[in-house]
KEFIGU-302179 format. One record per residue (C-alpha): x, y, z; residue in one letter. Coordinates in Angstrom, 3 decimals. Each point is the difference from the previous one (the first is absolute). Layout:
N
{u = X	v = Y	w = Z	residu = A}
...
//
This chain:
61
{u = -13.113	v = 12.001	w = -28.840	residu = M}
{u = 0.531	v = -2.474	w = 2.861	residu = P}
{u = 3.346	v = -1.073	w = -1.439	residu = L}
{u = 1.347	v = 3.377	w = -0.218	residu = L}
{u = -0.883	v = 1.010	w = 3.304	residu = K}
{u = 1.589	v = -3.166	w = 1.234	residu = T}
{u = 3.080	v = 0.655	w = -1.751	residu = K}
{u = 0.209	v = 3.500	w = 1.612	residu = Q}
{u = -0.595	v = -0.982	w = 3.403	residu = T}
{u = 2.568	v = -2.816	w = 0.079	residu = L}
{u = 2.497	v = 2.404	w = -1.279	residu = S}
{u = -0.509	v = 2.060	w = 2.978	residu = S}
{u = 0.096	v = -3.041	w = 2.419	residu = M}
{u = 2.994	v = -1.631	w = 1.975	residu = L}
{u = 1.151	v = -3.465	w = -0.965	residu = P}
{u = -1.892	v = -2.752	w = 1.693	residu = E}
{u = -2.932	v = 2.135	w = 0.707	residu = Q}
{u = -3.452	v = -1.541	w = -1.085	residu = T}
{u = -2.510	v = 2.016	w = -2.130	residu = L}
{u = -3.679	v = -0.783	w = 0.112	residu = K}
{u = -1.826	v = 0.903	w = -3.168	residu = V}
{u = -3.852	v = -0.034	w = -0.309	residu = I}
{u = -1.436	v = 0.236	w = -3.457	residu = S}
{u = -3.293	v = -0.201	w = -1.765	residu = T}
{u = 1.696	v = -0.223	w = -3.566	residu = D}
{u = -0.274	v = -3.781	w = -1.164	residu = A}
{u = 3.097	v = 0.707	w = -2.219	residu = G}
{u = 2.168	v = 0.166	w = 2.986	residu = S}
{u = -0.448	v = -3.524	w = 0.849	residu = W}
{u = 2.391	v = -0.641	w = -2.994	residu = R}
{u = 1.893	v = 3.055	w = -0.170	residu = D}
{u = 1.344	v = 0.343	w = 3.471	residu = I}
{u = 1.210	v = -3.558	w = 0.194	residu = P}
{u = 1.740	v = 0.393	w = -3.492	residu = A}
{u = 1.760	v = 3.037	w = 1.213	residu = Y}
{u = 1.223	v = -1.504	w = 3.136	residu = V}
{u = 1.445	v = -2.886	w = -1.760	residu = E}
{u = 2.032	v = 2.499	w = -2.033	residu = L}
{u = 1.528	v = 1.555	w = 3.146	residu = T}
{u = 1.556	v = -0.835	w = 3.001	residu = H}
{u = -3.107	v = 0.412	w = 2.137	residu = H}
{u = -2.050	v = -2.849	w = 1.420	residu = E}
{u = -3.722	v = -0.623	w = -0.420	residu = L}
{u = -0.699	v = -1.546	w = 3.416	residu = V}
{u = -3.617	v = -0.471	w = -0.373	residu = E}
{u = -2.936	v = 1.043	w = -2.310	residu = R}
{u = -3.623	v = -0.544	w = 0.869	residu = V}
{u = -3.436	v = 0.709	w = -1.819	residu = Q}
{u = -2.744	v = 1.127	w = 2.192	residu = L}
{u = -2.996	v = 0.847	w = -1.977	residu = S}
{u = 0.827	v = 3.018	w = -2.170	residu = D}
{u = 3.356	v = 0.653	w = 1.878	residu = Q}
{u = 3.257	v = -1.307	w = -0.925	residu = F}
{u = 2.633	v = 0.192	w = 2.748	residu = I}
{u = 3.706	v = -0.498	w = -0.358	residu = Y}
{u = 2.732	v = -0.249	w = 2.588	residu = Y}
{u = 3.405	v = 1.024	w = -1.536	residu = I}
{u = 3.339	v = -0.038	w = 1.892	residu = K}
{u = 2.348	v = 2.553	w = -1.408	residu = K}
{u = 3.191	v = -1.794	w = -1.235	residu = G}
{u = 3.505	v = 0.944	w = 1.303	residu = V}
//
């Protein structure tokens, strides 16, 4: 579910805006970076804090 919501949100954003995603789904640790690699977006940073996975994704042009 985090990947689907990430895709939906990115589609409504302007280029160069940054999205912060907070997830508790451990699968997102592999899914979100894999998705970003296939797109024109940029994974700026990802952090794991306890049971939270946090991603900063810059929307591509």
